[in-house]
C-alpha positions as CSV (number, residue, x, y, z in Angstrom):
1,X,0.0,-0.2,-0.2
2,X,1.2,3.3,-1.2
3,X,1.3,6.1,1.6
4,X,1.3,9.7,-0.6
5,X,2.2,13.2,0.4
6,X,1.3,15.9,-1.4
7,X,3.3,19.0,-3.3
8,X,3.4,21.1,-6.1
9,X,6.8,20.3,-8.9
10,X,7.9,21.7,-12.0
11,X,9.1,20.0,-15.3
12,X,11.9,19.2,-16.3
13,X,13.1,21.4,-18.9
14,X,12.0,24.9,-20.9
15,X,10.5,22.6,-23.7
16,X,8.1,20.7,-21.2
17,X,7.2,24.1,-19.3
18,X,5.5,25.5,-22.5
19,X,4.0,21.6,-23.0
20,X,2.7,22.3,-20.0
21,X,1.2,25.9,-21.2
22,X,-0.6,24.2,-24.0
23,X,-2.0,21.0,-21.4
24,X,-2.7,21.9,-18.3
25,X,-6.6,21.3,-19.0
26,X,-5.2,17.3,-19.5
27,X,-2.6,17.5,-16.4
28,X,-5.6,18.0,-14.1
29,X,-6.8,14.7,-15.6
30,X,-3.5,12.9,-13.9
31,X,-4.1,11.3,-11.0
32,X,-2.6,9.2,-8.8
33,X,-3.9,6.3,-6.0
34,X,-7.5,7.3,-7.7
35,X,-7.4,10.8,-6.2
36,X,-7.9,13.1,-9.3
37,X,-5.1,16.0,-9.1
38,X,-6.3,20.1,-9.0
39,X,-5.2,21.8,-12.6
40,X,-2.3,23.9,-11.4
41,X,-2.8,28.1,-10.5
42,X,-1.7,31.0,-13.4
43,X,1.3,31.5,-10.8
44,X,1.9,28.3,-10.4
45,X,3.0,28.2,-14.0
46,X,6.5,27.5,-15.0
47,X,8.3,31.4,-15.7
48,X,9.9,31.4,-19.0
49,X,12.2,34.2,-17.8
50,X,14.3,33.5,-15.3
51,X,14.1,29.6,-16.3
52,X,15.9,31.9,-19.3
53,X,18.1,33.0,-17.0
54,X,18.6,30.4,-15.2
55,X,19.6,27.6,-17.9
56,X,21.6,30.3,-20.1
57,X,23.9,30.1,-17.1
58,X,25.2,34.0,-16.8
59,X,28.7,34.9,-16.0
60,X,29.6,34.3,-12.6
61,X,26.4,32.0,-11.8
62,X,26.9,29.3,-9.0
63,X,25.0,26.6,-9.6
64,X,24.0,23.6,-6.8
65,X,22.2,20.9,-8.5
66,X,19.7,18.8,-6.3
67,X,18.2,15.7,-8.3
68,X,15.6,12.8,-5.8
69,X,16.3,9.9,-7.2
70,X,13.9,6.2,-6.4
71,X,14.7,2.7,-6.3
72,X,12.4,0.7,-8.2
73,X,12.4,-2.9,-9.5
74,X,15.1,-2.1,-12.1
75,X,17.1,-0.5,-9.5
76,X,17.5,4.0,-8.7
77,X,16.0,6.3,-10.8
78,X,16.2,9.8,-11.1
79,X,12.6,11.0,-10.4
80,X,12.6,14.9,-9.6
81,X,15.8,18.1,-9.5
82,X,15.7,21.6,-8.3
83,X,18.9,24.2,-8.2
84,X,19.9,26.9,-5.9
85,X,21.5,29.4,-7.8
86,X,23.7,32.3,-6.7
87,X,24.7,35.3,-8.8
88,X,25.2,39.2,-7.8
89,X,22.7,40.4,-11.3
90,X,19.9,39.0,-9.0
91,X,17.5,42.0,-8.1
92,X,17.1,40.3,-4.7
93,X,17.3,36.6,-3.1
94,X,14.5,34.2,-4.1
95,X,14.0,35.0,-7.7
96,X,12.9,31.4,-8.9
97,X,10.3,29.2,-11.3
98,X,7.0,27.9,-9.5
99,X,6.7,24.1,-9.3
100,X,4.4,22.8,-11.1
101,X,1.7,20.0,-9.5
102,X,3.2,16.8,-10.4
103,X,1.8,13.2,-9.8
104,X,4.3,12.0,-7.4
105,X,7.6,12.3,-5.4
106,X,8.2,16.3,-5.8
107,X,11.1,17.9,-5.1
108,X,11.5,22.0,-4.3
109,X,13.0,24.7,-3.4
110,X,11.3,27.0,-0.3
111,X,11.5,30.4,-0.1
112,X,9.0,32.4,2.2
113,X,5.7,31.1,0.4
114,X,7.9,30.2,-2.4
115,X,7.8,26.8,-3.5
116,X,10.4,26.4,-6.4
117,X,12.0,24.3,-8.9
118,X,15.1,26.6,-9.4
119,X,16.1,30.0,-6.6
120,X,17.8,32.1,-7.3
121,X,19.7,34.6,-4.7
122,X,21.7,37.6,-5.0
123,X,23.9,37.1,-2.3
124,X,24.4,34.8,1.1
125,X,25.8,34.5,4.2
126,X,26.5,31.6,7.0
127,X,22.5,32.3,8.1
128,X,21.5,31.5,5.5
129,X,19.7,27.9,5.4
130,X,18.1,27.1,2.3
131,X,14.9,23.9,3.2
132,X,14.4,22.1,0.6
133,X,10.3,19.7,0.7
134,X,10.4,16.3,-0.5
135,X,6.7,15.4,-1.1
136,X,4.4,12.9,-2.2
137,X,6.6,10.2,-1.6
138,X,6.2,6.2,-1.2
139,X,6.1,5.5,2.7
140,X,8.9,2.6,2.9
141,X,10.3,3.0,0.2
142,X,14.1,3.8,-0.4
143,X,15.5,7.1,-1.5
144,X,18.6,9.1,-2.5
145,X,19.0,12.6,-2.8
146,X,22.2,13.7,-5.1
147,X,23.7,17.2,-4.8
148,X,26.2,18.1,-6.9
149,X,28.3,20.9,-6.9
150,X,31.0,20.9,-9.1
151,X,29.2,24.0,-10.6
152,X,29.3,25.8,-7.4
153,X,32.6,27.2,-6.3
154,X,32.0,30.5,-4.4
155,X,35.2,32.2,-2.6
156,X,34.5,32.0,1.0
157,X,31.2,29.4,1.4
158,X,31.3,25.9,1.2
159,X,27.5,24.1,1.3
160,X,26.3,21.7,3.4
161,X,23.6,19.1,3.9
162,X,21.3,19.9,6.8
163,X,19.2,17.0,8.3
164,X,16.7,17.7,10.8
165,X,15.7,14.1,11.4
166,X,18.7,12.3,12.3
167,X,20.2,15.9,12.8
168,X,23.9,15.8,10.7
169,X,25.3,18.0,8.8
170,X,27.1,16.8,6.0
171,X,30.0,19.4,4.5
172,X,29.8,18.9,1.1
173,X,33.4,18.3,0.1
174,X,33.3,16.4,-3.7
175,X,31.4,17.2,-7.1
176,X,28.7,14.9,-5.7
177,X,27.4,14.1,-2.4
178,X,24.7,11.1,-2.1
179,X,22.5,11.2,1.2
180,X,19.9,7.9,1.3
181,X,16.8,7.7,3.1
182,X,13.5,6.0,3.3
183,X,10.9,8.2,4.6
184,X,7.8,7.0,6.4
185,X,4.1,7.7,7.7
186,X,6.1,10.7,10.1
187,X,6.1,13.7,8.0
188,X,10.0,14.1,10.1
189,X,11.1,11.8,8.1
190,X,10.6,13.4,5.0
191,X,8.8,16.8,3.9
192,X,11.2,20.0,5.6
193,X,14.1,17.4,6.8
194,X,16.7,18.2,4.8
195,X,18.0,22.1,4.1
196,X,21.5,23.4,2.7
197,X,23.4,25.7,4.5
198,X,26.8,27.1,4.3
199,X,30.1,27.1,6.2
200,X,32.7,29.6,6.0
201,X,35.9,28.3,4.2
202,X,38.6,31.1,4.9
203,X,41.3,29.2,4.5
204,X,45.2,29.5,6.9
205,X,46.4,31.8,4.0
206,X,46.4,35.4,3.1
207,X,47.5,36.5,-0.4
208,X,46.3,33.4,-3.1
209,X,46.7,34.7,-6.5
210,X,46.9,32.9,-10.2
211,X,48.4,33.9,-13.2
212,X,48.3,32.5,-16.2
213,X,50.0,33.5,-19.6
214,X,50.3,31.1,-23.2
215,X,54.1,30.7,-24.1
216,X,55.8,28.1,-26.5
217,X,55.3,25.1,-24.5
218,X,51.6,25.6,-23.5
219,X,50.2,27.8,-20.5
220,X,52.3,28.1,-17.8
221,X,50.0,28.7,-14.6
222,X,51.6,30.7,-11.3
223,X,50.5,31.2,-8.1
224,X,51.2,32.6,-4.5
225,X,50.5,31.6,-1.3
226,X,51.2,34.6,1.7
227,X,51.6,33.1,5.0
228,X,50.4,29.9,4.2
229,X,49.7,27.0,7.7
230,X,47.8,23.8,7.4
231,X,46.9,23.3,4.1
232,X,46.5,20.3,2.2
233,X,46.7,20.9,-1.6
234,X,46.3,23.1,-4.3
235,X,44.3,21.0,-7.6
236,X,45.1,23.5,-11.3
237,X,41.5,23.4,-12.6
238,X,40.6,24.5,-16.2
239,X,37.6,25.0,-18.1
240,X,36.6,26.5,-22.2
241,X,33.2,27.4,-21.1
242,X,33.9,28.9,-17.8
243,X,31.1,27.1,-15.9
244,X,32.5,22.8,-16.0
245,X,35.9,22.7,-14.6
246,X,38.2,19.9,-14.9
247,X,41.5,18.6,-12.9
248,X,44.6,18.7,-14.3
249,X,47.3,18.7,-11.6
250,X,46.9,18.3,-7.7
251,X,50.2,19.5,-6.1
252,X,51.1,19.3,-1.9
253,X,50.8,22.4,-0.1
254,X,53.9,23.9,1.1
255,X,53.1,25.6,4.2
256,X,55.9,28.2,4.3
257,X,55.3,31.7,4.6
258,X,56.3,32.9,1.5
259,X,54.7,29.7,-1.0
260,X,55.0,29.9,-5.1
261,X,54.0,27.3,-6.5
262,X,54.0,27.1,-10.9
263,X,52.2,24.3,-13.3
264,X,52.3,23.8,-17.3
265,X,49.1,23.2,-19.3
266,X,51.1,21.5,-21.7
267,X,47.9,20.7,-24.5
268,X,46.0,23.3,-23.8
269,X,42.8,24.9,-26.0
270,X,43.6,27.0,-29.0
271,X,40.0,28.1,-27.7
272,X,39.9,30.7,-24.6
273,X,40.9,29.0,-21.7
274,X,39.6,29.8,-18.1
275,X,41.9,28.0,-14.9
276,X,41.4,28.6,-11.6
277,X,43.4,27.3,-8.5
278,X,40.9,24.6,-6.0
279,X,42.9,25.0,-2.3
280,X,42.3,22.5,0.3
281,X,43.1,22.8,4.0
282,X,44.3,19.6,6.3
283,X,40.0,20.2,7.8
284,X,38.8,19.6,4.0
285,X,37.6,23.3,3.8
286,X,38.0,24.3,0.1
287,X,38.5,28.3,-1.4
288,X,39.2,29.2,-5.1
289,X,41.8,31.7,-6.7
290,X,40.9,34.3,-8.6
291,X,40.1,33.2,-12.5
292,X,43.0,33.3,-14.8
293,X,41.4,34.2,-19.0
294,X,44.1,32.6,-21.6
295,X,42.6,34.0,-24.4
296,X,41.9,32.2,-28.0
297,X,44.7,31.5,-30.3
298,X,43.4,33.6,-33.7
299,X,43.4,31.0,-36.3
300,X,46.3,31.6,-39.0
301,X,44.9,30.3,-42.3
302,X,45.5,31.1,-46.1
303,X,42.9,29.7,-48.8
304,X,44.7,29.9,-52.5
305,X,44.2,30.4,-55.2
306,X,42.7,33.0,-54.6
307,X,41.6,34.7,-56.7
308,X,39.6,31.0,-57.8
309,X,39.9,29.5,-61.4
310,X,38.0,26.2,-61.6
311,X,37.0,23.9,-59.1
312,X,39.1,23.2,-56.5
313,X,39.9,25.6,-53.4
314,X,42.6,25.0,-50.9
315,X,42.9,25.9,-46.9
316,X,45.9,25.7,-45.4
317,X,46.0,26.2,-41.3
318,X,47.9,24.6,-38.5
319,X,45.7,26.4,-35.9
320,X,42.5,25.4,-36.9
321,X,40.7,24.3,-33.4
322,X,41.2,20.6,-33.4
323,X,38.0,17.8,-34.5
324,X,35.2,19.9,-37.1
325,X,35.0,23.1,-38.9
326,X,32.3,24.4,-40.7
327,X,33.3,25.9,-44.2
328,X,30.3,28.3,-45.7
329,X,30.3,30.5,-48.6
330,X,28.1,33.4,-49.2
331,X,27.6,35.8,-52.6
332,X,27.2,39.0,-52.5
333,X,23.4,38.8,-51.2
334,X,23.8,36.9,-48.9
335,X,23.5,33.7,-49.3
336,X,24.8,30.8,-48.4
337,X,25.9,29.3,-52.0
338,X,28.2,26.5,-50.2
339,X,29.0,24.5,-46.7
340,X,31.0,21.6,-45.8
341,X,33.0,20.5,-42.8
342,X,37.7,20.3,-42.4
343,X,39.3,18.5,-39.7
344,X,41.6,21.2,-38.2
345,X,44.0,18.7,-37.1
346,X,45.3,18.7,-40.5
347,X,47.1,21.4,-42.5
348,X,45.9,21.4,-46.1
349,X,42.1,21.2,-47.2
350,X,41.0,20.3,-51.0
351,X,37.7,21.8,-51.1
352,X,35.5,21.0,-53.8
353,X,33.7,24.2,-54.5
354,X,31.9,23.4,-58.0
355,X,31.0,25.5,-60.3
356,X,30.3,28.8,-58.8
357,X,29.7,32.1,-60.9
358,X,31.8,34.9,-61.4
359,X,32.1,37.4,-58.5
360,X,33.0,37.8,-54.7
361,X,31.9,35.6,-51.6
362,X,32.6,35.2,-47.8
363,X,34.4,32.6,-46.7
364,X,33.7,32.0,-43.3
365,X,35.4,29.4,-41.1
366,X,33.5,29.0,-38.0
367,X,33.8,26.0,-34.9
368,X,31.4,25.3,-32.2
369,X,29.5,28.3,-33.1
370,X,32.0,30.7,-33.4
371,X,33.8,32.6,-36.3
372,X,37.8,31.3,-36.0
373,X,38.3,32.9,-39.9
374,X,36.9,34.8,-42.2
375,X,38.2,36.7,-46.0
376,X,37.1,37.6,-48.7
377,X,37.4,34.7,-52.0
378,X,37.5,35.8,-55.7
379,X,35.8,34.0,-58.7
380,X,37.0,34.4,-61.7
């Protein structure tokens, strides 16, 4: 027998949100255990503007994702998700997207009387507690909360998960932390049981400065500290979008009054690269350095013959981004008349453009949606 607890829920994506706007009447008839579910009010409609603001993740946004999964006959399956965002561009705390009513297994973030699927804060302090709402669960069934902090690196703060039922506080020191729980008929075993809290991560160092510079052998990364004490290690992390970071290397801390460190990224991307240093002390507290941005390498490309006579155009460029590059030709009216792809890892490419009318064309080479080279091509 299932014991169900009520709540509102959210769509899993912006596309689903738009579909729900059309299908709201049919959702009103969605039932669980024979119960007719109420129709969502206008206030509960997913905010497209706020969702886009969070989904696009403006520069500086810090995202903490919470996934809830349920034990089924085929193993654990994700049943709902929520997201907490900190970004100084927000006008205030509590900016977010309302949850829509769902059939079962709901996860939300509470802010005052608001029940949100995405909750944005302008700033946080160690006094802030972000309460999660987990409702409409199946009693005596195993669930898991998965807290993902790979996109959350707010200097001076370390997120924690508070379990009010077991009276425990767990610091989220890894990119993913999993909390298992089994609800019963007792509301204290679910409901407002969990909350996200923050502790100060002021590390035992007074100066933490990072620089990064392209050199012939790669990107030279260096950082220095002053008054270093009881530090454990530093990790060099890089990203090509400023959001998802990967660890390149980890070095042990020197724990001296003045300490200098360096690392060379021997195989850096030709695109713009973001670097940061993750510092961890002996108590597991984490803090991050400033972010150093290394500019993209401008592609050195030549095309010949130009003017073009015949059907074969050659493109030479050893500094094109690795992987697929798009080559597009536009006539003087702006119409695309030819397109192909070339492999950036090769030095010379034979592009068979076919028969083109005489005139001036724009040749554009792009990679991952970004223009890396453009020039005019004359055709005789």
